[in-house]
C-alpha positions in Angstrom: 0.0 0.0 0.0 2.8 2.4 0.7 6.6 2.7 1.2 6.6 0.7 4.5 4.9 -2.4 5.8 2.5 -1.2 8.5 0.9 -3.5 11.0 -1.7 -2.5 13.7 -1.9 -4.7 16.7 -4.2 -4.8 19.8 -5.6 -6.9 22.6 -9.3 -7.6 23.2 -11.8 -9.1 25.5 -15.6 -8.7 25.0 -15.2 -5.8 22.5 -18.0 -6.7 20.1 -19.5 -3.2 20.4 -16.3 -1.7 19.0 -14.9 -4.5 16.7 -16.2 -3.4 13.3 -15.6 0.3 13.9 -12.0 -0.4 15.0 -11.3 -2.6 12.0 -12.7 0.0 9.6 -10.6 2.8 11.2 -7.4 0.7 11.1 -7.9 -0.7 7.6 -5.3 1.7 6.1 -2.7 -0.6 7.5 -1.3 -3.6 5.6 -2.4 -6.0 8.3 -4.4 -6.0 11.5 -3.6 -8.4 14.4 -5.5 -8.9 17.6 -4.9 -11.2 20.6 -8.2 -12.1 22.2 -7.8 -13.0 25.8 -11.1 -14.7 26.5 -14.1 -12.9 24.9 -17.5 -14.4 25.6 -19.3 -12.3 23.0 -18.9 -12.0 19.2 -15.6 -10.1 19.3 -13.5 -12.8 17.6 -16.1 -13.5 14.8 -16.7 -9.9 14.0 -12.9 -9.2 13.8 -12.3 -12.2 11.6 -15.2 -11.1 9.3 -13.4 -7.8 8.9 -10.2 -9.5 7.8 -8.3 -9.2 11.1 -5.9 -12.0 12.1 -7.0 -13.1 15.5 -5.1 -15.3 18.0 -6.7 -16.5 21.2 -4.8 -16.9 24.5 -5.7 -16.6 28.1 -3.1 -14.6 30.0 -2.7 -15.9 33.6 -1.9 -14.3 35.8 -3.5 -11.3 34.0 -1.2 -8.4 33.2 -1.6 -5.9 30.4 2.1 -5.9 29.5 2.1 -9.7 29.2 -0.9 -9.5 26.8 0.6 -6.8 24.6 4.0 -8.6 24.5 2.2 -11.8 23.5 0.7 -10.2 20.4 3.8 -8.2 19.6 5.9 -11.3 19.6 3.5 -12.9 17.0 3.8 -10.1 14.4 5.7 -11.0 11.2 9.3 -10.2 11.2 9.1 -8.0 8.1 6.7 -5.5 9.7 8.5 -2.1 9.6 6.0 0.1 11.5 4.0 -1.3 14.4 0.9 0.6 15.6 -0.5 -0.4 19.0 -4.1 0.6 19.7 -7.1 -0.5 21.7 -10.4 -1.5 20.2 -12.2 1.5 21.7 -9.9 3.8 19.7 -10.2 5.1 16.1 -7.8 7.0 13.9 -8.9 10.0 11.8 -8.9 9.1 8.1 -5.6 9.5 6.2 -3.6 8.4 9.2 -1.5 5.9 7.2 -0.1 8.6 4.9 0.6 10.8 7.9 2.6 8.0 9.5 4.6 7.3 6.4 5.4 11.0 5.8 6.8 11.2 9.4 8.7 7.9 9.3 12.3 8.2 8.1 15.1 5.7 7.6 16.4 5.0 11.1 13.2 6.1 12.9 12.2 4.0 15.9 9.1 5.7 17.3 6.4 8.2 16.5 4.5 10.8 18.7 1.0 11.7 17.7 -2.1 13.5 19.0 -4.5 11.6 21.3 -8.0 12.6 22.4 -8.5 10.6 25.6 -12.1 11.7 26.3 -14.9 14.0 25.1 -17.1 16.5 27.0 -20.9 16.0 27.2 -21.4 18.5 24.3 -19.0 16.5 22.1 -16.0 18.8 22.4 -12.6 17.3 22.9 -11.7 16.9 26.6 -8.3 15.8 27.7 -5.8 15.9 24.8 -2.2 15.0 24.8 0.6 13.3 22.7 1.4 9.6 22.9 4.0 7.4 21.3 2.7 3.8 20.7 3.9 3.6 17.0 7.3 1.9 16.9 9.8 -0.2 15.0 9.2 -3.9 14.9 12.4 -4.8 16.9 13.9 -3.5 20.1 10.8 -2.9 22.1 8.6 -4.6 24.7 5.8 -3.6 27.0 6.4 -3.1 30.7 4.2 -2.7 33.8 1.2 -4.8 34.8 -1.2 -1.9 34.1 -0.7 1.6 32.7 1.9 -0.3 30.6 4.6 1.6 28.7 6.8 0.8 25.7 10.5 0.4 26.6 13.7 -0.4 24.7 15.0 -4.0 25.0 18.6 -2.9 24.0 20.9 0.0 24.4 20.3 1.5 20.9 19.1 5.1 21.0 15.5 5.9 20.2 14.9 8.2 17.2 11.6 9.9 17.7 9.6 11.7 15.0 6.3 13.7 15.4 3.3 12.9 13.2 1.2 15.8 12.1 -2.2 15.6 10.5 -3.7 12.7 12.4 -5.4 12.0 15.7 -6.2 8.9 17.6 -9.6 9.2 19.3 -10.6 7.3 22.4 -14.3 6.5 22.9 -14.3 4.6 26.1 -17.0 2.2 27.2 -18.3 3.7 30.5 -19.8 0.3 31.6 -16.5 -1.5 31.4 -15.0 -2.3 34.8 -11.6 -1.1 35.9 -11.7 -3.4 38.9 -8.4 -5.0 38.0 -6.5 -1.7 38.0 -6.0 -1.4 41.7 -4.4 -4.8 42.4 -2.3 -4.5 39.3 -1.0 -1.1 40.3 -0.2 -2.5 43.8 1.7 -5.3 42.0 3.5 -2.8 39.8 4.6 -0.7 42.8 5.7 -3.9 44.7 7.8 -4.9 41.7 9.4 -1.5 41.3 8.9 0.7 44.4 11.2 3.4 43.0 9.0 3.8 39.9 7.5 7.3 40.3 4.9 6.9 37.6 3.4 3.8 39.1 3.4 5.3 42.5 1.5 8.4 41.3 -1.0 6.2 39.5 -1.5 4.0 42.6 -2.2 7.1 44.8 -4.7 8.4 42.3 -6.4 5.0 42.2 -6.8 5.0 46.0 -8.5 8.4 45.6 -11.0 6.9 43.1 -11.7 4.2 45.6 -12.2 6.8 48.4 -9.3 5.2 50.4 -8.2 8.7 51.4 -5.5 7.8 54.0 -3.9 5.3 51.6 -4.1 8.0 48.9 -2.3 10.6 51.0 0.3 8.1 52.2 1.1 6.8 48.7 1.3 10.2 47.1 3.6 11.4 49.8 5.8 8.5 48.9 5.6 9.6 45.2 6.7 13.1 46.0 9.7 11.7 48.0 11.0 9.5 45.2 14.3 10.7 43.6 12.9 10.2 40.1 9.7 12.2 40.8 10.9 15.3 39.1 8.2 16.1 36.5 6.5 19.3 37.9 3.1 18.6 36.3 2.8 15.1 37.8 4.1 16.3 41.2 1.5 19.1 41.1 -1.2 16.5 40.3 -0.2 14.4 43.3 -0.5 17.5 45.5 -4.0 18.2 44.1 -5.1 14.6 44.8 -3.7 14.9 48.3 -5.8 18.1 48.7 -8.9 16.3 47.5 -8.3 13.5 50.0 -7.8 15.9 52.9 -11.0 17.8 52.0 -12.9 14.5 51.9 -11.5 13.8 55.4 -12.8 17.2 56.5 -9.4 18.9 56.8 -10.0 22.1 55.0 -6.7 23.7 56.1 -4.6 20.9 54.7 -6.6 20.9 51.5 -5.9 24.6 50.9 -2.2 24.2 51.8 -1.7 21.4 49.3 -3.6 23.2 46.5 -1.3 26.2 47.0 1.7 24.0 46.9 0.4 22.4 43.7 0.0 25.8 42.1 3.6 26.7 43.1 5.0 23.4 41.9 3.7 23.9 38.3 2.9 27.6 37.9 2.1 27.3 34.2 -0.9 24.9 34.9 -4.4 26.1 35.7 -5.7 23.0 37.4 -4.6 23.7 41.0 -6.0 27.3 40.9 -9.3 26.1 39.5 -9.6 23.4 42.2 -8.7 26.1 44.8 -11.4 28.4 43.3 -14.0 25.6 43.6 -13.0 24.8 47.2 -13.4 28.5 48.1 -16.8 28.5 46.2 -18.1 25.7 48.4 -17.2 27.9 51.4 -18.6 31.1 49.8 -15.2 32.8 50.1 -15.8 35.1 47.2 -12.5 37.0 47.4 -10.7 33.6 47.4 -12.7 32.4 44.4 -11.8 35.6 42.5 -8.1 35.4 43.3 -7.9 31.7 42.3 -9.9 32.3 39.0 -7.9 35.3 38.0 -4.7 33.4 38.7 -5.9 30.5 36.5 -7.0 32.7 33.7 -3.7 34.5 33.4 -2.4 31.1 32.1 -3.3 31.1 28.4 -1.5 28.1 27.0 -3.0 24.6 27.5 -0.2 22.0 27.6 -0.6 18.8 25.6 0.0 16.5 28.5 -2.3 13.9 30.1 -2.3 15.8 33.4 -4.4 18.6 32.0 -8.1 18.5 32.9 -10.9 19.9 30.7 -12.6 21.6 33.7 -9.7 24.0 34.0 -9.8 25.0 30.3 -13.5 25.5 29.7 -16.3 27.5 31.2 -15.7 26.7 34.9 -13.1 29.4 35.8 -15.2 32.1 34.1 -18.4 30.8 35.6 -16.9 30.8 39.1 -15.4 34.3 38.5 -18.9 35.6 37.5 -20.4 34.4 40.7 -17.5 35.9 42.7 -17.8 39.3 41.0 -21.6 39.3 41.7 -21.2 38.6 45.4 -18.4 41.2 45.6 -20.8 43.8 44.2 -19.5 44.2 40.6 -22.4 43.1 38.3 -20.6 44.5 35.2 -17.6 42.2 35.6 -20.0 39.4 36.6 -21.8 39.9 33.3 -18.6 39.9 31.2 -17.4 36.7 32.9 -20.8 35.0 32.4 -20.8 35.9 28.7 -17.5 34.2 28.2 -18.6 31.1 30.3 -21.7 30.8 28.1 -19.8 31.1 24.9 -17.6 28.2 26.1 -20.6 26.1 27.3 -23.6 27.3 25.2 -25.8 24.4 26.4 -25.5 25.2 30.1 -28.9 26.5 31.1 -27.7 27.5 34.6 -25.0 29.8 33.2 -27.6 31.2 30.7 -30.0 32.0 33.6 -27.1 33.6 35.5 -26.3 35.7 32.5 -29.9 36.9 32.2 -29.9 37.7 35.9 -26.7 39.8 35.7 -28.1 41.6 32.6 -31.2 42.7 34.6 -28.9 44.2 37.3 -27.3 46.6 34.8 -28.6 50.1 34.3 -30.8 50.5 31.2 -28.3 52.5 29.3 -25.6 49.9 29.9 -28.0 47.1 29.0 -28.9 48.7 25.7 -25.3 49.6 24.9 
């Protein structure tokens, strides 16, 4: 089909709802390969009908890295570009040409744009860059969950960035993530110095409302010598703050949010969380300070840490309420207008806007 032999590979289990869509999206590749790890629905049949080569194997004990390595090891030796995806992901059309334009002789890995989720109105939510397109040899998957691609030799990686394509994630909200916590605990036990796994484990404890475990684990993350990425450190501090607030310790929650903002001063998230905390306490001066601090940050980074709530209507919405309670309806109106422009389907913001408009003198309303 092109200048290079391109293979897409994935793992599956009970993905019948996504199988046809995935195969159609990936069809620009030369070959499609899937390792099915125990589907009890029509996943295998649907994939085979679409021309996908499917192998079946139960991975025991279950680990995501073992499953991905099992399918990677089965790929033909002459594949030059290997593309790892999941069945709930789709590429934008024309992705194959974009990959081939980016790949050069000696390339080993590609970075490309990834939409991890979508907002209720259909807008893109969390967007960042990932790098799961790689050369056939010299790579394996590592970590029981939240697995990463690592080199198996000492050869240098040669990255290229792909423009003009996006991988879109359309997750199944009914799918259980019940295996994640024990697998993360296993990953940390296997490598207690791995800062990434420690961060993920602390976050998982937060999801499970195990707040003391969350705090303890994320403090361990922050103390690790390799925990140097400011964005991830800031996120750990924000999660610690959430845990403290859930435990009723408002003072510690505020302290950790302020630390999170200082740790990564070019990220909005800590300021927006602080504004929301102050909002719940009706500390309007605090809300305004935190919102204005967030809105001074104009550039949204393309990292997985960023959260859509910080880059949409919320900081303007909270600022409008703060301005109103602080006695400045004109500023409240201006902030609400921006909030509604960013979230046009939000009826509450629209009602607030109308309320602020009626507070304005007639000449200002008409002007």
